C-alpha positions in Angstrom: 20.4 -84.5 -24.2 17.3 -85.4 -26.3 17.8 -85.9 -30.0 15.4 -84.9 -32.8 18.2 -85.1 -35.4 18.6 -82.4 -33.0 19.3 -82.7 -29.3 17.6 -80.0 -27.2 18.7 -78.5 -23.9 16.8 -75.5 -23.0 16.6 -72.1 -25.0 17.6 -69.9 -28.1 19.8 -67.5 -30.2 19.8 -63.7 -30.0 23.5 -63.1 -30.1 24.7 -66.1 -32.1 25.1 -69.8 -32.5 28.1 -71.5 -30.9 28.9 -74.5 -33.1 31.1 -77.6 -32.5 31.7 -80.4 -34.9 32.6 -83.8 -33.5 32.9 -87.3 -34.9 30.6 -90.2 -34.4 31.2 -92.3 -31.3 32.6 -95.1 -33.4 35.3 -92.9 -35.0 38.5 -91.8 -33.2 38.6 -88.1 -32.3 41.4 -85.8 -33.5 42.2 -82.5 -31.9 41.9 -79.5 -34.3 41.8 -75.7 -33.9 41.1 -72.9 -36.3 44.2 -71.8 -38.2 46.0 -75.1 -37.3 46.9 -77.9 -39.8 44.1 -80.3 -40.4 43.9 -83.4 -38.3 45.2 -86.7 -39.6 42.8 -89.0 -41.4 40.6 -91.2 -39.3 42.3 -94.4 -40.4 45.7 -94.9 -38.8 48.6 -94.9 -41.2 51.7 -96.9 -40.6 54.9 -94.9 -40.1 56.5 -94.0 -43.5 53.4 -94.9 -45.4 51.4 -92.2 -47.3 47.7 -91.6 -46.4 45.2 -93.2 -48.7 44.4 -90.9 -51.7 40.8 -89.7 -52.2 39.7 -90.7 -55.7 36.0 -89.9 -55.6 33.7 -87.0 -54.7 32.8 -86.5 -51.0 29.1 -85.7 -50.3 27.8 -84.3 -47.0 24.3 -85.7 -46.4 22.4 -84.0 -43.5 19.6 -86.1 -42.0 17.4 -83.0 -41.4 18.3 -79.7 -43.0 15.3 -77.9 -41.4 15.2 -78.2 -37.6 12.2 -77.3 -35.5 13.3 -76.4 -31.9 9.7 -75.7 -30.8 8.8 -73.2 -28.0 11.7 -72.0 -25.9 12.0 -69.6 -22.9 14.0 -66.5 -23.5 16.2 -67.0 -20.4 18.0 -70.2 -21.2 20.4 -71.3 -23.9 19.4 -74.3 -26.1 21.8 -76.9 -27.4 21.1 -79.0 -30.4 23.0 -81.5 -32.7 23.0 -82.1 -36.4 23.7 -85.7 -37.6 25.4 -86.1 -41.0 27.1 -88.7 -43.1 29.7 -88.7 -45.9 27.7 -90.5 -48.5 30.3 -89.9 -51.2 33.3 -91.9 -52.4 36.0 -89.5 -51.3 37.2 -88.1 -48.0 34.9 -85.3 -46.7 36.8 -82.3 -45.2 34.9 -79.7 -43.2 36.7 -76.4 -43.7 34.4 -74.0 -41.8 31.1 -73.8 -39.9 29.5 -70.3 -40.1 26.3 -69.3 -38.1 24.1 -66.8 -39.8 24.0 -64.5 -36.8 27.7 -63.7 -37.2 29.0 -65.7 -34.2 32.6 -66.9 -34.9 32.8 -69.3 -31.9 33.2 -72.6 -33.9 35.5 -75.3 -32.8 35.3 -78.6 -34.7 37.6 -81.3 -33.3 37.4 -83.5 -36.4 37.5 -82.3 -39.9 37.9 -85.4 -42.1 35.3 -88.2 -42.7 35.9 -91.3 -44.8 33.2 -92.5 -47.2 30.3 -93.9 -45.2 31.5 -92.3 -41.9 29.0 -90.2 -39.8 29.5 -87.2 -37.7 27.8 -84.7 -35.5 27.7 -80.9 -35.4 26.8 -79.5 -32.0 25.3 -76.0 -31.7 23.8 -73.7 -29.2 21.2 -70.9 -29.5 20.9 -68.0 -27.1 17.3 -66.5 -27.1 17.9 -63.7 -24.5 16.3 -60.5 -25.7 14.2 -62.2 -28.3 10.5 -62.8 -28.5 8.2 -64.4 -31.0 9.3 -66.5 -34.1 13.0 -66.9 -34.6 14.9 -68.4 -37.6 18.6 -69.0 -37.7 20.9 -71.0 -39.9 24.3 -72.6 -40.0 26.4 -72.9 -43.2 28.8 -75.8 -43.4 31.7 -75.5 -45.8 33.3 -78.6 -47.2 35.6 -79.9 -50.0 32.7 -81.2 -52.1 33.5 -79.6 -55.5 29.9 -79.7 -56.7 28.2 -78.5 -53.5 30.8 -76.8 -51.3 28.2 -75.4 -48.8 25.3 -77.0 -46.9 22.8 -74.9 -45.0 20.9 -76.1 -42.0 18.1 -73.8 -40.7 16.5 -73.7 -37.2 13.1 -72.4 -36.3 11.6 -71.8 -32.9 9.1 -69.7 -31.0 10.5 -67.6 -28.2 8.3 -67.0 -25.1 9.5 -64.6 -22.4 9.7 -66.0 -18.9 8.4 -62.7 -17.8 6.5 -60.6 -20.4 6.7 -56.9 -19.8 4.3 -54.5 -21.5 5.0 -51.8 -22.7 8.8 -51.8 -22.9 8.7 -48.0 -23.4 6.4 -45.5 -21.6 6.0 -42.3 -23.7 4.2 -39.7 -21.6 4.6 -37.1 -24.4 3.7 -33.7 -23.0 2.6 -33.4 -19.4 1.7 -30.2 -17.5 3.5 -30.3 -14.2 0.5 -28.6 -12.5 -1.5 -31.7 -13.4 0.8 -34.7 -13.5 0.0 -38.0 -15.1 0.1 -41.8 -14.5 0.8 -44.7 -16.8 1.1 -48.5 -16.1 3.4 -51.4 -16.8 2.4 -55.0 -16.5 4.6 -58.0 -15.9 3.1 -61.4 -16.7 4.7 -64.9 -16.0 3.7 -68.5 -15.8 6.0 -69.0 -12.8 4.0 -70.1 -9.7 3.8 -67.3 -7.1 5.5 -64.8 -9.4 5.3 -61.2 -8.4 7.1 -57.8 -8.8 8.5 -56.8 -5.5 9.9 -53.3 -6.0 10.1 -50.5 -8.6 12.5 -47.5 -8.6 13.2 -44.6 -10.9 16.4 -43.0 -12.2 14.9 -39.5 -12.4 13.1 -37.5 -9.7 10.6 -36.2 -12.2 9.0 -39.6 -11.9 7.9 -42.1 -9.2 7.1 -45.8 -9.6 5.4 -48.4 -7.3 4.0 -51.9 -7.5 0.3 -51.5 -7.0 -1.0 -55.1 -7.3 -0.3 -58.8 -8.2 -3.2 -61.0 -9.3 -3.9 -64.4 -10.8 -5.2 -64.3 -14.4 -5.8 -66.8 -17.3 -4.9 -66.4 -20.9 -5.9 -69.1 -23.5 -6.7 -71.4 -20.6 -3.3 -71.0 -19.1 -3.0 -69.8 -15.5 -0.6 -66.9 -15.1 0.4 -64.3 -12.6 0.5 -60.6 -13.4 1.9 -57.6 -11.5 1.1 -54.0 -12.3 3.5 -51.1 -11.7 2.3 -47.5 -11.7 4.7 -44.8 -13.1 3.8 -41.2 -12.4 5.0 -37.8 -13.6 4.6 -36.0 -10.2 2.8 -32.7 -9.8 5.3 -30.0 -9.6 7.9 -32.0 -11.5 10.9 -30.2 -12.9 10.2 -28.6 -16.3 11.9 -30.0 -19.4 12.5 -33.1 -21.4 13.2 -36.2 -19.3 14.3 -39.7 -20.1 14.5 -42.2 -17.3 14.6 -46.0 -16.5 12.1 -47.9 -14.3 14.0 -50.7 -12.6 11.5 -53.4 -11.5 12.6 -56.2 -9.2 10.8 -59.6 -9.2 11.0 -62.8 -7.2 11.8 -64.9 -10.3 15.6 -65.6 -10.0 16.0 -66.0 -13.8 14.4 -62.6 -14.5 15.0 -60.7 -11.2 15.5 -57.3 -12.8 13.4 -55.8 -15.6 13.9 -52.3 -17.1 11.4 -50.0 -18.8 12.4 -46.8 -20.5 10.3 -43.6 -19.8 10.2 -40.5 -21.9 8.3 -37.3 -21.0 8.3 -33.5 -21.7 7.2 -31.8 -18.6 5.5 -28.5 -19.3 5.5 -25.6 -16.8 3.2 -22.6 -16.4 4.6 -20.8 -19.4 3.8 -21.9 -22.9 6.4 -20.7 -25.5 5.6 -20.3 -29.2 7.3 -21.1 -31.4 9.8 -23.4 -29.7 12.3 -23.8 -31.0 12.2 -20.6 -32.9 12.9 -20.9 -36.7 14.4 -17.9 -38.4 14.2 -19.5 -41.8 16.6 -18.4 -44.6 18.4 -15.1 -44.0 20.3 -13.0 -46.6 23.9 -12.6 -45.4 24.7 -9.3 -43.8 21.1 -8.3 -43.6 19.1 -7.3 -40.5 16.4 -9.8 -39.2 13.7 -9.7 -36.6 11.7 -12.5 -34.9 8.9 -12.5 -32.3 8.4 -15.2 -29.5 5.3 -15.3 -27.3 5.0 -16.6 -23.8 1.5 -17.3 -22.4 0.5 -18.4 -18.9 -1.4 -21.7 -19.2 -3.6 -21.1 -16.1 -3.9 -17.4 -16.3 -1.4 -16.9 -13.4 0.6 -13.7 -13.5 4.2 -14.4 -14.2 6.8 -11.6 -14.4 9.7 -11.7 -16.7 12.7 -10.3 -14.9 15.0 -10.2 -17.9 16.3 -12.0 -21.0 20.0 -13.0 -21.5 21.6 -13.9 -24.8 23.7 -17.0 -24.0 25.0 -17.5 -27.6 26.2 -16.3 -30.0 27.5 -12.9 -29.0 28.7 -11.7 -32.5 25.4 -11.0 -34.2 24.7 -7.6 -32.5 21.3 -9.1 -31.3 19.0 -6.8 -29.4 16.2 -8.2 -27.2 13.0 -6.4 -26.1 10.1 -7.5 -24.0 6.5 -6.3 -24.2 4.2 -7.6 -21.4 0.4 -7.4 -20.9 -0.7 -5.5 -17.8 -1.9 -8.8 -16.2 1.6 -10.4 -16.8 -0.2 -13.4 -18.4 1.1 -12.8 -21.9 4.5 -11.6 -23.1 6.1 -10.9 -26.5 9.9 -11.1 -26.9 11.4 -9.5 -30.0 14.9 -10.4 -31.1 16.7 -8.3 -33.7 20.1 -8.8 -35.2 22.2 -9.0 -38.4 22.9 -12.2 -40.2 26.6 -13.1 -40.5 28.4 -12.4 -43.8 29.4 -16.1 -43.9 26.8 -18.5 -45.1 25.6 -21.6 -43.4 23.7 -22.7 -40.3 23.2 -20.1 -37.5 22.0 -21.0 -33.9 21.5 -19.1 -30.8 20.0 -19.4 -27.3 18.1 -17.0 -25.0 17.6 -17.4 -21.3 14.4 -15.9 -20.0 14.4 -15.1 -16.3 11.1 -15.3 -14.5 9.6 -15.1 -11.0 7.7 -18.4 -11.4 9.0 -21.2 -9.0 10.5 -24.0 -11.0 10.8 -21.9 -14.1 13.3 -19.3 -12.9 15.2 -19.7 -16.1 13.7 -20.8 -19.4 16.0 -21.5 -22.4 14.8 -20.7 -25.9 16.7 -21.9 -28.9 16.6 -20.1 -32.3 18.2 -21.1 -35.5 18.3 -20.3 -39.2 20.3 -20.6 -42.4 22.3 -17.7 -43.9 22.2 -17.4 -47.7 25.1 -15.7 -49.5 24.6 -14.0 -52.8 21.3 -13.8 -54.7 19.1 -16.9 -54.9 16.1 -17.3 -57.1 12.9 -18.8 -55.9 11.3 -19.2 -52.5 13.7 -19.8 -49.6 13.8 -23.3 -48.3 12.8 -23.7 -44.6 15.6 -24.9 -42.4 15.0 -27.8 -40.1 16.5 -28.2 -36.6 18.9 -31.1 -36.2 16.9 -34.2 -35.4 13.6 -32.5 -35.7 10.7 -32.1 -38.1 10.0 -29.1 -40.2 8.4 -26.3 -38.1 6.0 -23.6 -39.1 7.8 -20.3 -39.8 7.4 -17.6 -37.2 6.8 -14.0 -37.8 10.4 -13.2 -39.1 11.1 -10.5 -41.5 14.2 -8.7 -42.8 14.4 -5.2 -41.4 15.6 -2.2 -43.3 18.6 -0.5 -41.7 17.5 2.7 -39.9 
């Protein structure tokens, strides 16, 4: 292991710093474990004789409180050492060593250092999952009454062995009649690097390695593979989240994952979706209209609409279709519950369009009890932004 004031091994910290405190080579070692009584003083004491009393202040002097670990790959742990000396006149006792990242794996095997005695703290950084500049620290707790803690910081630059871009593919909205492609690149300085295979976890998508080439960035020769990810034509309608699993020939990074998100749109465009009823007076009738339009002008017949939930609002559903069956208006009528609070429901629209035999439409609103002054506040669906209010109006009882 090479020392800097720090001995390096090979890589850095994402999860934590494992720390070990040991005595200098010239000092006898003493076994010690957390929660156990402190080890005996370094100087041997004759049987029946008391240990020498500490009469002065102990001082922990660290040779380099700011350690530069340089550039590290993200696939290997890096070990380092911190040299220190008790430059005070009393016995220095290390009571605890705490990494800033919350790791509790600390196991000093020597806790007491006589005046003038030196020691070493050994640590380890794990850079997996990190990229770019990284700063960590270790706090050493001692019995120095004037300075009970000493902080040593560590800085490094983490470079991925294989850089994958982007890490998330967001297709947003894709019409299944058209489809769409996006691309992922994997770049590495490893000689002969290449991606060998790509697979998907959802059949809405497909993925394949389309090329591997030699490139140069900043004068550095690199290898880059490109993976094409597609939303296939005719893909199932609906929101989809999937994972692209990419295999490579680099043993230290043989599996790379990319998240994929898409909303696959079918022939029918629904507006508004979801349907916002807004604020409704308790016990009063309400009405809302939902439109369905054929994107390509194809005739699509609605075979029926089913109320899936709730079944206690007395909701009536009616359908009005254009002669061409390219535009439909669905009207829902009901009575708001007497009890205030959030109200949600779901319709299932049954069509003759392949792949869209059943389309689910969610509607929601908020029931107000009593009289409230001022304009009603628009309700917002869980996890979603505010939506424009549809054509919803209270209906006078007939």
